[in-house]
Wavefront OBJ file of the C-alpha trace (Angstrom):
o trace
v 132.610 254.074 67.768
v 133.711 250.700 68.056
v 136.370 249.606 65.592
v 137.619 252.106 63.278
v 138.676 249.320 60.769
v 135.195 247.491 60.842
v 133.062 250.554 61.239
v 134.867 253.018 58.686
v 137.615 251.518 56.633
v 135.456 248.021 56.011
v 132.530 250.161 54.628
v 134.573 252.592 52.561
v 134.181 252.065 48.765
v 137.948 252.172 48.222
v 138.399 249.158 50.274
v 139.254 246.774 47.418
v 140.529 249.656 45.320
v 144.071 249.125 43.706
v 144.464 252.803 43.675
v 146.863 254.839 45.813
v 144.849 256.516 48.512
v 146.133 259.494 50.551
v 143.053 260.502 52.205
v 143.878 261.113 56.006
v 139.978 260.318 56.942
v 140.970 256.783 56.417
v 143.701 257.051 59.046
v 142.133 255.728 62.661
v 141.328 259.148 64.424
v 144.175 259.110 67.057
v 146.725 257.939 64.342
v 145.522 260.913 62.090
v 146.047 263.533 64.815
v 149.608 262.117 65.359
v 150.340 262.100 61.698
v 148.904 265.748 61.566
v 151.172 266.981 64.488
v 154.322 265.381 62.696
v 153.613 267.361 59.558
v 153.064 270.345 61.606
v 156.174 270.241 63.350
v 158.115 269.368 60.117
v 156.639 272.518 58.501
v 157.771 274.414 61.581
v 161.253 273.112 60.869
v 160.994 274.285 57.407
v 160.722 270.704 55.948
v 158.009 270.324 53.116
v 156.310 266.999 53.567
v 152.964 265.355 52.703
v 150.966 262.319 53.233
v 151.650 260.095 50.202
v 149.601 257.017 51.218
v 147.223 256.094 54.025
v 144.985 253.082 53.528
v 146.171 250.363 51.131
v 144.034 247.395 49.942
v 145.395 243.777 49.240
v 144.793 244.696 45.732
v 147.061 247.530 45.664
v 149.905 245.834 47.693
v 149.849 242.996 45.001
v 150.132 245.665 42.287
v 153.270 247.313 44.124
v 154.813 243.779 44.574
v 154.033 242.961 40.982
v 155.959 246.154 39.942
v 158.908 245.404 42.313
v 158.110 248.622 44.408
v 157.828 246.392 47.471
v 159.143 243.025 48.630
v 156.036 242.571 50.688
v 153.233 240.652 49.040
v 150.576 240.670 51.936
v 149.396 244.227 52.959
v 150.272 245.360 56.518
v 149.439 248.082 58.868
v 148.263 250.421 56.143
v 145.343 248.066 55.663
v 144.001 248.973 59.081
v 144.152 252.700 59.022
v 147.164 252.738 61.443
v 150.070 253.489 59.089
v 150.955 255.946 56.425
v 153.834 256.937 54.196
v 155.207 260.538 54.587
v 157.394 261.881 51.924
v 159.366 265.241 51.179
v 157.875 267.632 48.682
v 160.464 268.941 46.284
v 158.949 271.063 43.286
v 155.670 270.421 44.177
v 156.261 266.658 43.657
v 156.581 263.754 46.073
v 160.188 262.661 46.724
v 161.771 259.691 48.509
v 165.258 261.106 48.441
v 167.401 262.481 51.379
v 167.773 261.705 54.964
v 164.223 261.153 56.691
v 165.989 260.940 60.183
v 164.017 263.905 61.381
v 160.713 261.814 60.511
v 161.976 259.243 62.986
v 162.604 261.994 65.688
v 159.132 263.454 65.123
v 157.245 260.125 64.984
v 158.721 259.041 68.009
v 157.983 262.208 69.696
v 154.499 261.995 68.685
v 153.986 258.532 69.635
v 154.402 256.734 66.145
v 156.720 253.995 65.365
v 159.067 254.967 62.649
v 159.982 252.432 59.511
v 163.529 253.445 59.942
v 163.980 251.803 63.372
v 160.587 250.143 63.812
v 160.557 251.503 67.428
v 163.746 249.583 68.386
v 166.772 251.608 67.332
v 169.379 249.343 68.920
v 168.291 246.443 66.799
v 169.870 246.436 63.246
v 167.163 246.220 60.887
v 167.630 244.704 57.409
v 164.271 246.023 56.470
v 164.122 249.916 56.527
v 161.025 252.035 55.179
v 162.355 255.408 56.060
v 159.034 257.221 55.045
v 156.640 254.878 56.889
v 155.141 255.661 60.388
v 152.541 253.401 62.131
v 150.720 253.351 65.501
v 151.127 249.829 66.178
v 154.231 247.957 67.512
v 155.890 245.151 65.380
v 155.160 242.717 68.378
v 151.570 243.718 68.162
v 150.797 243.299 64.258
v 150.018 239.464 64.406
v 147.407 240.366 66.641
v 146.188 243.219 64.658
v 146.148 240.905 61.410
v 144.396 238.123 63.314
v 141.663 240.600 64.158
v 142.299 239.906 67.770
v 143.574 243.378 68.620
v 142.983 246.929 67.706
v 144.403 249.888 69.562
v 142.184 252.213 71.471
v 142.219 256.008 71.638
v 145.055 255.955 74.569
v 147.423 253.223 73.094
v 150.958 254.151 73.018
v 153.053 251.913 71.243
v 156.221 253.043 73.519
v 154.371 252.221 76.540
v 153.321 248.637 75.075
v 155.010 246.147 77.290
v 154.750 243.484 74.667
v 157.009 245.688 72.325
v 159.406 246.435 75.172
v 159.958 242.647 75.849
v 160.307 241.833 72.276
v 162.804 244.561 71.362
v 164.854 243.528 74.283
v 164.746 239.771 74.132
v 164.505 238.775 70.078
v 167.488 238.902 68.009
v 167.425 240.936 65.026
v 166.862 238.077 62.344
v 163.895 236.822 64.312
v 162.600 240.033 64.887
v 162.335 240.515 61.065
v 160.597 237.134 60.821
v 157.976 238.208 63.402
v 157.324 241.312 61.417
v 156.248 239.061 58.478
v 158.748 241.133 56.342
v 161.627 239.705 53.956
v 165.293 241.005 54.798
v 165.324 243.308 51.727
v 165.326 247.257 51.472
v 162.276 249.077 50.396
v 162.809 250.152 46.705
v 160.730 253.252 47.306
v 162.724 254.487 50.463
l 1 2 3 4 5 6 7 8 9 10 11 12 13 14 15 16 17 18 19 20 21 22 23 24 25 26 27 28 29 30 31 32 33 34 35 36 37 38 39 40 41 42 43 44 45 46 47 48 49 50 51 52 53 54 55 56 57 58 59 60 61 62 63 64 65 66 67 68 69 70 71 72 73 74 75 76 77 78 79 80 81 82 83 84 85 86 87 88 89 90 91 92 93 94 95 96 97 98 99 100 101 102 103 104 105 106 107 108 109 110 111 112 113 114 115 116 117 118 119 120 121 122 123 124 125 126 127 128 129 130 131 132 133 134 135 136 137 138 139 140 141 142 143 144 145 146 147 148 149 150 151 152 153 154 155 156 157 158 159 160 161 162 163 164 165 166 167 168 169 170 171 172 173 174 175 176 177 178 179 180 181 182 183 184 185 186 187 188 189
Protein backbone atom coordinates (compact mmCIF):
# COMPACT_ATOMS: atom_id res chain seq x y z
CA UNK A 1 0.00 0.00 0.00
CA UNK A 2 1.34 3.43 -0.89
CA UNK A 3 -0.20 6.03 1.40
CA UNK A 4 -2.91 5.07 3.90
CA UNK A 5 -4.38 8.56 3.87
CA UNK A 6 -4.84 8.62 0.10
CA UNK A 7 -5.58 4.92 -0.40
CA UNK A 8 -7.98 4.31 2.50
CA UNK A 9 -9.11 7.44 4.32
CA UNK A 10 -9.57 9.58 1.20
CA UNK A 11 -11.84 6.92 -0.29
CA UNK A 12 -13.89 6.21 2.85
CA UNK A 13 -17.53 7.36 2.70
CA UNK A 14 -17.08 9.04 6.11
CA UNK A 15 -14.37 11.37 4.77
CA UNK A 16 -16.64 14.46 5.01
CA UNK A 17 -18.93 13.19 7.78
CA UNK A 18 -19.63 15.45 10.74
CA UNK A 19 -20.32 12.36 12.87
CA UNK A 20 -17.79 11.07 15.41
CA UNK A 21 -15.82 8.11 14.07
CA UNK A 22 -14.32 5.60 16.49
CA UNK A 23 -13.50 2.93 13.91
CA UNK A 24 -9.93 1.68 14.45
CA UNK A 25 -9.77 0.57 10.81
CA UNK A 26 -9.35 4.26 9.96
CA UNK A 27 -6.11 4.36 11.94
CA UNK A 28 -3.02 3.83 9.82
CA UNK A 29 -2.06 0.14 10.39
CA UNK A 30 1.08 0.71 12.48
CA UNK A 31 -0.71 3.38 14.51
CA UNK A 32 -3.64 0.98 15.01
CA UNK A 33 -1.32 -1.74 16.35
CA UNK A 34 0.31 0.69 18.77
CA UNK A 35 -3.08 1.94 20.01
CA UNK A 36 -4.25 -1.65 20.48
CA UNK A 37 -1.12 -2.36 22.53
CA UNK A 38 -1.87 0.67 24.74
CA UNK A 39 -5.43 -0.53 25.32
CA UNK A 40 -4.27 -4.06 26.09
CA UNK A 41 -1.62 -2.82 28.54
CA UNK A 42 -4.17 -0.61 30.31
CA UNK A 43 -6.54 -3.57 30.63
CA UNK A 44 -3.73 -5.61 32.15
CA UNK A 45 -3.30 -2.78 34.68
CA UNK A 46 -7.02 -3.00 35.48
CA UNK A 47 -7.86 0.29 33.76
CA UNK A 48 -10.87 0.19 31.44
CA UNK A 49 -10.36 2.45 28.42
CA UNK A 50 -11.82 2.74 24.94
CA UNK A 51 -11.11 4.42 21.64
CA UNK A 52 -13.44 7.41 21.56
CA UNK A 53 -12.46 8.98 18.25
CA UNK A 54 -10.09 8.05 15.45
CA UNK A 55 -10.63 9.77 12.10
CA UNK A 56 -11.99 13.32 12.19
CA UNK A 57 -13.18 15.29 9.19
CA UNK A 58 -12.90 19.05 8.83
CA UNK A 59 -16.71 19.22 9.13
CA UNK A 60 -16.55 17.40 12.48
CA UNK A 61 -13.73 19.66 13.67
CA UNK A 62 -15.74 22.75 12.74
CA UNK A 63 -18.76 21.37 14.60
CA UNK A 64 -16.65 20.76 17.73
CA UNK A 65 -15.22 24.26 17.43
CA UNK A 66 -18.69 25.79 17.07
CA UNK A 67 -19.84 23.90 20.18
CA UNK A 68 -16.85 25.17 22.16
CA UNK A 69 -15.55 21.63 22.66
CA UNK A 70 -12.19 22.62 21.15
CA UNK A 71 -10.25 25.79 20.49
CA UNK A 72 -8.90 24.32 17.24
CA UNK A 73 -10.76 25.37 14.11
CA UNK A 74 -8.67 23.32 11.68
CA UNK A 75 -8.55 19.54 11.93
CA UNK A 76 -5.17 18.06 12.80
CA UNK A 77 -3.48 14.67 12.91
CA UNK A 78 -6.81 12.83 13.45
CA UNK A 79 -7.64 13.62 9.82
CA UNK A 80 -4.70 11.50 8.60
CA UNK A 81 -5.37 8.31 10.56
CA UNK A 82 -2.42 8.95 12.85
CA UNK A 83 -4.20 10.01 16.05
CA UNK A 84 -6.98 8.95 18.35
CA UNK A 85 -8.60 9.91 21.60
CA UNK A 86 -8.65 7.24 24.28
CA UNK A 87 -10.93 7.75 27.29
CA UNK A 88 -11.75 5.83 30.45
CA UNK A 89 -14.86 3.67 30.63
CA UNK A 90 -16.92 4.38 33.75
CA UNK A 91 -20.24 2.61 34.14
CA UNK A 92 -20.12 1.60 30.50
CA UNK A 93 -19.83 5.24 29.38
CA UNK A 94 -16.86 7.29 28.12
CA UNK A 95 -15.25 9.54 30.73
CA UNK A 96 -12.61 12.27 30.45
CA UNK A 97 -12.29 12.57 34.23
CA UNK A 98 -9.33 11.54 36.31
CA UNK A 99 -5.61 11.30 35.91
CA UNK A 100 -4.45 10.17 32.47
CA UNK A 101 -0.72 10.09 33.21
CA UNK A 102 -0.88 6.29 32.82
CA UNK A 103 -1.86 6.91 29.18
CA UNK A 104 1.23 9.04 28.72
CA UNK A 105 3.47 6.28 30.06
CA UNK A 106 1.79 3.61 27.93
CA UNK A 107 1.81 5.80 24.82
CA UNK A 108 5.50 6.61 25.10
CA UNK A 109 6.44 2.98 25.76
CA UNK A 110 4.47 2.03 22.65
CA UNK A 111 6.03 4.71 20.43
CA UNK A 112 3.14 7.17 20.43
CA UNK A 113 3.18 10.85 21.32
CA UNK A 114 0.84 11.71 24.20
CA UNK A 115 -1.13 14.97 24.17
CA UNK A 116 -0.27 15.49 27.82
CA UNK A 117 3.32 16.42 26.96
CA UNK A 118 3.49 16.27 23.13
CA UNK A 119 6.62 14.13 23.30
CA UNK A 120 8.55 16.83 25.15
CA UNK A 121 7.92 16.47 28.89
CA UNK A 122 10.55 19.09 29.80
CA UNK A 123 8.63 21.85 28.00
CA UNK A 124 5.72 23.56 29.77
CA UNK A 125 2.70 23.12 27.52
CA UNK A 126 -0.21 25.53 27.57
CA UNK A 127 -2.30 23.16 25.43
CA UNK A 128 -2.81 19.77 27.06
CA UNK A 129 -4.98 17.05 25.58
CA UNK A 130 -4.57 14.19 28.04
CA UNK A 131 -6.75 11.69 26.13
CA UNK A 132 -4.96 12.18 22.80
CA UNK A 133 -2.21 9.99 21.28
CA UNK A 134 -0.60 10.29 17.86
CA UNK A 135 2.16 8.79 15.74
CA UNK A 136 3.54 12.04 14.42
CA UNK A 137 5.81 14.52 16.13
CA UNK A 138 4.67 18.09 16.51
CA UNK A 139 7.63 19.10 14.36
CA UNK A 140 6.42 16.86 11.50
CA UNK A 141 2.81 18.08 11.54
CA UNK A 142 3.48 20.90 9.07
CA UNK A 143 4.89 18.44 6.54
CA UNK A 144 1.97 16.08 7.13
CA UNK A 145 -0.60 18.83 6.62
CA UNK A 146 1.22 20.05 3.47
CA UNK A 147 1.13 16.53 2.01
CA UNK A 148 4.91 16.29 1.75
CA UNK A 149 5.37 13.61 4.41
CA UNK A 150 3.54 10.58 5.73
CA UNK A 151 5.14 8.07 8.12
CA UNK A 152 6.26 4.69 6.85
CA UNK A 153 5.71 1.46 8.78
CA UNK A 154 8.93 1.79 10.81
CA UNK A 155 8.66 5.48 11.69
CA UNK A 156 9.11 6.09 15.42
CA UNK A 157 8.46 9.66 16.55
CA UNK A 158 10.97 9.26 19.38
CA UNK A 159 13.74 8.52 16.87
CA UNK A 160 12.82 11.54 14.73
CA UNK A 161 15.87 13.83 14.68
CA UNK A 162 13.69 16.78 13.65
CA UNK A 163 11.55 16.31 16.79
CA UNK A 164 14.56 16.05 19.05
CA UNK A 165 16.07 19.23 17.64
CA UNK A 166 12.79 21.14 17.85
CA UNK A 167 12.07 20.05 21.42
CA UNK A 168 15.55 21.05 22.56
CA UNK A 169 15.81 24.39 20.76
CA UNK A 170 12.38 26.04 20.60
CA UNK A 171 10.98 28.02 23.54
CA UNK A 172 7.58 26.76 24.80
CA UNK A 173 5.53 29.66 23.36
CA UNK A 174 7.05 29.17 19.91
CA UNK A 175 6.54 25.39 20.13
CA UNK A 176 2.81 26.01 20.62
CA UNK A 177 2.72 28.25 17.54
CA UNK A 178 4.45 25.58 15.44
CA UNK A 179 1.79 23.11 16.51
CA UNK A 180 -0.80 25.50 15.17
CA UNK A 181 -2.61 25.27 18.48
CA UNK A 182 -3.75 28.26 20.47
CA UNK A 183 -2.64 28.46 24.11
CA UNK A 184 -5.82 27.06 25.65
CA UNK A 185 -6.90 24.02 27.60
CA UNK A 186 -8.90 21.30 25.90
CA UNK A 187 -12.42 21.44 27.30
CA UNK A 188 -12.90 17.71 26.74
CA UNK A 189 -9.89 16.69 28.81
